[in-house]
NUFITOR-896228 format. One record per atom (N, C-alpha, C): residue number from 1; residue in three letters; atom name; x, y, z. Coordinates in steps of 0.2 Angstrom, whole numbers. Layout:
N
+-----+--------+-------+-------+-------+-------+
| num | residu | atome |    px |    py |    pz |
+-----+--------+-------+-------+-------+-------+
| NUM |    ALA |    CA |     X |     Y |     Z |
...
+-----+--------+-------+-------+-------+-------+
END
This chain:
39
+-----+--------+-------+-------+-------+-------+
| num | residu | atome |    px |    py |    pz |
+-----+--------+-------+-------+-------+-------+
|   1 |    ASN |     N |  -102 |    21 |   115 |
|   1 |    ASN |    CA |  -106 |    15 |   111 |
|   1 |    ASN |     C |  -100 |    11 |   109 |
|   2 |    GLU |     N |  -102 |     5 |   106 |
|   2 |    GLU |    CA |   -98 |     0 |   104 |
|   2 |    GLU |     C |   -94 |     2 |    98 |
|   3 |    PHE |     N |   -97 |     6 |    94 |
|   3 |    PHE |    CA |   -93 |     7 |    87 |
|   3 |    PHE |     C |   -88 |    13 |    89 |
|   4 |    LYS |     N |   -89 |    18 |    93 |
|   4 |    LYS |    CA |   -84 |    21 |    96 |
|   4 |    LYS |     C |   -77 |    18 |    98 |
|   5 |    GLN |     N |   -79 |    13 |   102 |
|   5 |    GLN |    CA |   -73 |     9 |   105 |
|   5 |    GLN |     C |   -70 |     5 |    99 |
|   6 |    LEU |     N |   -74 |     3 |    94 |
|   6 |    LEU |    CA |   -70 |    -1 |    89 |
|   6 |    LEU |     C |   -66 |     4 |    85 |
|   7 |    ARG |     N |   -69 |    10 |    83 |
|   7 |    ARG |    CA |   -65 |    14 |    80 |
|   7 |    ARG |     C |   -58 |    16 |    83 |
|   8 |    GLU |     N |   -58 |    16 |    90 |
|   8 |    GLU |    CA |   -52 |    18 |    94 |
|   8 |    GLU |     C |   -48 |    12 |    94 |
|   9 |    ILE |     N |   -50 |     6 |    95 |
|   9 |    ILE |    CA |   -46 |     0 |    95 |
|   9 |    ILE |     C |   -43 |    -1 |    88 |
|  10 |    THR |     N |   -47 |     0 |    82 |
|  10 |    THR |    CA |   -45 |    -2 |    76 |
|  10 |    THR |     C |   -41 |     4 |    72 |
|  11 |    ASP |     N |   -40 |     9 |    76 |
|  11 |    ASP |    CA |   -37 |    16 |    73 |
|  11 |    ASP |     C |   -41 |    18 |    66 |
|  12 |    ASN |     N |   -49 |    18 |    68 |
|  12 |    ASN |    CA |   -53 |    20 |    63 |
|  12 |    ASN |     C |   -54 |    15 |    57 |
|  13 |    TYR |     N |   -54 |     8 |    60 |
|  13 |    TYR |    CA |   -54 |     3 |    54 |
|  13 |    TYR |     C |   -49 |     2 |    50 |
|  14 |    THR |     N |   -42 |     4 |    52 |
|  14 |    THR |    CA |   -37 |     3 |    48 |
|  14 |    THR |     C |   -35 |    -4 |    48 |
|  15 |    VAL |     N |   -35 |    -7 |    42 |
|  15 |    VAL |    CA |   -33 |   -14 |    42 |
|  15 |    VAL |     C |   -25 |   -15 |    42 |
|  16 |    PRO |     N |   -23 |   -19 |    47 |
|  16 |    PRO |    CA |   -16 |   -21 |    47 |
|  16 |    PRO |     C |   -14 |   -24 |    40 |
|  17 |    GLY |     N |    -8 |   -24 |    39 |
|  17 |    GLY |    CA |    -5 |   -26 |    32 |
|  17 |    GLY |     C |    -4 |   -34 |    31 |
|  18 |    ASP |     N |    -4 |   -38 |    37 |
|  18 |    ASP |    CA |    -3 |   -44 |    37 |
|  18 |    ASP |     C |    -9 |   -49 |    39 |
|  19 |    VAL |     N |   -14 |   -47 |    37 |
|  19 |    VAL |    CA |   -20 |   -50 |    39 |
|  19 |    VAL |     C |   -23 |   -55 |    32 |
|  20 |    CYS |     N |   -27 |   -59 |    33 |
|  20 |    CYS |    CA |   -31 |   -62 |    28 |
|  20 |    CYS |     C |   -36 |   -59 |    25 |
|  21 |    GLU |     N |   -39 |   -60 |    20 |
|  21 |    GLU |    CA |   -44 |   -58 |    16 |
|  21 |    GLU |     C |   -51 |   -57 |    21 |
|  22 |    SER |     N |   -52 |   -62 |    24 |
|  22 |    SER |    CA |   -58 |   -62 |    29 |
|  22 |    SER |     C |   -57 |   -58 |    34 |
|  23 |    TYR |     N |   -52 |   -56 |    37 |
|  23 |    TYR |    CA |   -50 |   -52 |    42 |
|  23 |    TYR |     C |   -52 |   -45 |    40 |
|  24 |    GLU |     N |   -49 |   -43 |    33 |
|  24 |    GLU |    CA |   -50 |   -37 |    31 |
|  24 |    GLU |     C |   -58 |   -36 |    28 |
|  25 |    ALA |     N |   -61 |   -41 |    26 |
|  25 |    ALA |    CA |   -68 |   -40 |    25 |
|  25 |    ALA |     C |   -72 |   -38 |    31 |
|  26 |    VAL |     N |   -71 |   -41 |    37 |
|  26 |    VAL |    CA |   -73 |   -40 |    43 |
|  26 |    VAL |     C |   -73 |   -32 |    45 |
|  27 |    TYR |     N |   -67 |   -30 |    44 |
|  27 |    TYR |    CA |   -66 |   -23 |    46 |
|  27 |    TYR |     C |   -69 |   -18 |    41 |
|  28 |    ASN |     N |   -70 |   -20 |    34 |
|  28 |    ASN |    CA |   -73 |   -16 |    30 |
|  28 |    ASN |     C |   -81 |   -16 |    31 |
|  29 |    MET |     N |   -84 |   -22 |    33 |
|  29 |    MET |    CA |   -91 |   -22 |    34 |
|  29 |    MET |     C |   -93 |   -18 |    41 |
|  30 |    LEU |     N |   -88 |   -18 |    46 |
|  30 |    LEU |    CA |   -89 |   -14 |    52 |
|  30 |    LEU |     C |   -89 |    -8 |    50 |
|  31 |    SER |     N |   -84 |    -6 |    47 |
|  31 |    SER |    CA |   -83 |     2 |    44 |
|  31 |    SER |     C |   -90 |     4 |    41 |
|  32 |    GLU |     N |   -93 |     0 |    36 |
|  32 |    GLU |    CA |   -99 |     2 |    32 |
|  32 |    GLU |     C |  -105 |     2 |    36 |
|  33 |    ILE |     N |  -105 |    -2 |    42 |
|  33 |    ILE |    CA |  -111 |    -2 |    47 |
|  33 |    ILE |     C |  -111 |     3 |    50 |
|  34 |    ASP |     N |  -105 |     5 |    53 |
|  34 |    ASP |    CA |  -105 |    11 |    57 |
|  34 |    ASP |     C |  -106 |    17 |    54 |
|  35 |    GLU |     N |  -103 |    18 |    48 |
|  35 |    GLU |    CA |  -105 |    24 |    44 |
|  35 |    GLU |     C |  -112 |    24 |    43 |
|  36 |    ALA |     N |  -115 |    19 |    41 |
|  36 |    ALA |    CA |  -124 |    18 |    40 |
|  36 |    ALA |     C |  -127 |    20 |    46 |
|  37 |    TYR |     N |  -125 |    18 |    52 |
|  37 |    TYR |    CA |  -129 |    22 |    58 |
|  37 |    TYR |     C |  -126 |    27 |    60 |
|  38 |    HIS |     N |  -120 |    29 |    60 |
|  38 |    HIS |    CA |  -118 |    35 |    63 |
|  38 |    HIS |     C |  -115 |    40 |    59 |
|  39 |    GLY |     N |  -115 |    39 |    53 |
|  39 |    GLY |    CA |  -113 |    44 |    48 |
|  39 |    GLY |     C |  -107 |    47 |    51 |
+-----+--------+-------+-------+-------+-------+
END
């Protein structure tokens, strides 16, 4: 599924150190949605 691919691509939603707050917020939001739907 898409979230499995996102986990693989993002190293389980690990936020890179050199990104803006918006980028980090998107990663966090995706992680929360993934957790809510797939535990």
